[in-house]
Each structure stands twice: as structure tokens, then as C-alpha cells.
C-alpha positions as a LaTeX table, in Angstrom:
\begin{tabular}{lrrr}
\hline
Residue & $x$ (\AA) & $y$ (\AA) & $z$ (\AA) \\
\hline
Met1 & 148.03 & 229.48 & 114.98 \\
Pro2 & 145.03 & 230.08 & 117.22 \\
Glu3 & 143.29 & 233.39 & 117.36 \\
Thr4 & 144.60 & 235.49 & 120.16 \\
Asn5 & 141.22 & 235.38 & 121.98 \\
Leu6 & 140.69 & 231.67 & 121.59 \\
Thr7 & 141.62 & 229.51 & 124.59 \\
Ile8 & 143.02 & 226.19 & 123.40 \\
Trp9 & 142.85 & 222.86 & 125.32 \\
Val10 & 143.28 & 219.20 & 124.54 \\
Thr11 & 140.03 & 217.25 & 124.41 \\
Ser12 & 141.48 & 213.81 & 123.61 \\
Ala13 & 144.86 & 212.14 & 123.07 \\
Lys14 & 146.26 & 208.83 & 121.99 \\
Thr15 & 149.69 & 207.37 & 121.57 \\
Ile16 & 150.39 & 206.65 & 117.84 \\
Ala17 & 154.12 & 205.96 & 117.86 \\
Pro18 & 157.01 & 206.02 & 120.34 \\
Cys19 & 156.94 & 209.41 & 122.10 \\
Thr20 & 154.31 & 210.69 & 119.68 \\
Leu21 & 150.69 & 211.67 & 120.46 \\
Glu22 & 147.70 & 212.36 & 118.33 \\
Leu23 & 145.84 & 215.27 & 119.97 \\
Thr24 & 142.42 & 216.65 & 119.34 \\
Phe25 & 141.84 & 220.26 & 120.44 \\
Asn26 & 138.62 & 222.00 & 121.54 \\
Glu27 & 138.35 & 223.97 & 118.30 \\
Gly28 & 138.24 & 220.70 & 116.29 \\
Ser29 & 141.78 & 220.35 & 114.93 \\
Val30 & 143.74 & 217.13 & 115.16 \\
Lys31 & 147.52 & 217.25 & 115.38 \\
Thr32 & 150.41 & 214.98 & 116.04 \\
Phe33 & 153.10 & 215.94 & 118.44 \\
Asp34 & 156.50 & 214.21 & 118.79 \\
Cys35 & 157.83 & 214.63 & 122.33 \\
Thr36 & 161.32 & 213.38 & 121.35 \\
Pro37 & 162.93 & 216.87 & 121.05 \\
Leu38 & 161.64 & 217.86 & 124.49 \\
Ile39 & 162.87 & 214.59 & 126.03 \\
Glu40 & 166.32 & 215.11 & 124.50 \\
Arg41 & 166.59 & 218.78 & 125.53 \\
Cys42 & 165.12 & 218.92 & 129.03 \\
Lys43 & 165.74 & 216.71 & 132.06 \\
Leu44 & 162.16 & 217.25 & 133.22 \\
Phe45 & 160.92 & 215.14 & 130.31 \\
Glu46 & 163.44 & 212.34 & 130.63 \\
Pro47 & 161.00 & 209.94 & 132.36 \\
Leu48 & 158.93 & 209.96 & 129.12 \\
Arg49 & 161.74 & 207.83 & 127.50 \\
Asp50 & 160.16 & 204.88 & 129.22 \\
Lys51 & 157.38 & 203.65 & 127.03 \\
Ser52 & 155.18 & 202.60 & 130.00 \\
Val53 & 155.45 & 206.11 & 131.50 \\
Phe54 & 154.82 & 207.80 & 128.17 \\
Glu55 & 151.74 & 205.76 & 127.35 \\
Asn56 & 150.33 & 206.29 & 130.92 \\
Phe57 & 149.27 & 209.89 & 130.34 \\
Ala58 & 146.13 & 211.59 & 131.59 \\
Leu59 & 144.07 & 214.65 & 130.54 \\
Asp60 & 143.63 & 217.16 & 133.28 \\
Gly61 & 140.93 & 219.29 & 131.50 \\
Trp62 & 143.49 & 221.39 & 129.67 \\
Thr63 & 146.35 & 219.30 & 128.57 \\
Val64 & 148.27 & 216.04 & 128.66 \\
Thr65 & 150.01 & 215.12 & 131.90 \\
Trp66 & 152.23 & 212.37 & 133.18 \\
Leu67 & 153.24 & 211.08 & 136.59 \\
Asn68 & 150.19 & 212.47 & 138.44 \\
Gly69 & 150.65 & 215.90 & 136.93 \\
Ser70 & 154.32 & 216.34 & 137.63 \\
Ile71 & 155.02 & 216.52 & 133.89 \\
Asp72 & 152.88 & 218.43 & 131.44 \\
Ile73 & 153.10 & 220.41 & 128.22 \\
Ala74 & 151.22 & 223.67 & 127.69 \\
Pro75 & 148.24 & 223.12 & 125.33 \\
Glu76 & 149.20 & 226.20 & 123.36 \\
Tyr77 & 152.69 & 224.77 & 122.72 \\
Leu78 & 151.16 & 221.43 & 121.60 \\
Phe79 & 148.82 & 223.26 & 119.32 \\
Glu80 & 151.44 & 225.64 & 117.76 \\
Glu81 & 154.13 & 222.97 & 117.42 \\
Gly82 & 151.89 & 220.03 & 116.48 \\
Ile83 & 151.59 & 218.87 & 112.86 \\
Ala84 & 148.09 & 218.68 & 111.32 \\
Ala85 & 147.04 & 215.06 & 111.07 \\
\hline
\end{tabular}
């Protein structure tokens, strides 16, 4: 878990499997994050079921976004829930 005074953001990301990203964070760690549970639990994330939508993400300076920023996941959540690569 990050230090309480450390701001976390995503510096790079790539798709490594269906609905799964490999993320690099500003403090140097690399983690994988499977979006499947979010897609299954929350209607907001349903568009990410489509492979072409999921793979067409962008970085906004803080985190990963989809559909011109209408979908995003907090970088702190990605960091805390991600699995060390």
C-alpha cells in the first residue's frame, strides 16, 4: 500500500490479456489489474466487455481512461487492488 503522503498515478499501461492491464506507477512498481470483477458488478464498466473498447484506453496524466474519459478507475484503486507483476 502506498505511503499516505505519496500521490500515485499511472505512468504507462498495456493490455496483457482480455480485460487485464499491466500498469506501471510513478513510484516504479508494475502491477496487473483484471477489470473483470468491475465489469461484472457495475453497469458503468459494461462497455469494457468489448475488446476493441477495452484495448482503446488512454492515459490522462493520472490514470487509465476509456471512451474519451467517460470511464476511468482511480489510480489508488488500481495500485491497491493490482497484483505485483
